[in-house]
C-alpha positions as CSV (number, residue, x, y, z in Angstrom):
1,X,13.1,-77.5,-16.6
2,X,11.3,-78.7,-19.8
3,X,9.1,-81.7,-19.8
4,X,11.6,-83.6,-21.9
5,X,14.4,-82.8,-19.4
6,X,12.1,-83.9,-16.5
7,X,11.5,-87.2,-18.2
8,X,15.3,-87.7,-18.6
9,X,15.9,-87.0,-14.9
10,X,13.1,-89.4,-13.9
11,X,14.5,-92.1,-16.2
12,X,18.0,-91.5,-14.7
13,X,16.6,-91.8,-11.2
14,X,15.0,-95.1,-12.1
15,X,18.3,-96.4,-13.4
16,X,20.2,-95.4,-10.3
17,X,17.6,-97.1,-8.1
18,X,18.0,-100.2,-10.3
19,X,21.8,-100.1,-10.0
20,X,21.6,-99.7,-6.2
21,X,19.2,-102.7,-5.9
22,X,21.4,-104.9,-8.1
23,X,24.5,-103.9,-6.1
24,X,22.8,-104.8,-2.8
25,X,21.6,-108.1,-4.2
26,X,25.1,-108.9,-5.5
27,X,26.7,-108.0,-2.1
28,X,24.5,-110.5,-0.4
29,X,25.7,-113.3,-2.7
30,X,29.4,-112.5,-2.6
31,X,31.9,-114.4,-0.3
32,X,35.0,-112.5,-1.2
33,X,35.5,-109.5,1.2
34,X,37.4,-107.4,-1.3
35,X,34.7,-107.8,-3.9
36,X,32.0,-107.1,-1.4
37,X,33.7,-103.9,-0.4
38,X,34.0,-102.9,-4.0
39,X,30.3,-103.5,-4.8
40,X,29.2,-101.8,-1.6
41,X,31.2,-98.7,-2.7
42,X,29.5,-98.9,-6.1
43,X,26.1,-99.0,-4.4
44,X,27.1,-96.0,-2.3
45,X,28.2,-94.1,-5.5
46,X,24.9,-94.8,-7.1
47,X,23.1,-93.6,-4.0
48,X,25.0,-90.3,-4.2
49,X,24.2,-89.9,-7.9
50,X,20.5,-90.6,-7.1
51,X,20.6,-87.9,-4.4
52,X,22.2,-85.4,-6.8
53,X,19.7,-86.1,-9.5
54,X,16.8,-85.9,-7.0
55,X,18.1,-82.5,-5.9
56,X,17.5,-81.2,-9.4
57,X,13.8,-81.7,-8.9
58,X,13.6,-79.4,-5.9
């Protein structure tokens, strides 16, 4: 992996962590169960993307 590609992956990892954090913050503020479930699923998807990207570094 080139240094430029590594920087891209690191940047993408940071974005996925940010999205997870924002989803969890949003879930804690929502009252609607349906919306909560939707945002929790989004957080889970971002966690899976993070894990996949992280796997590229190993």
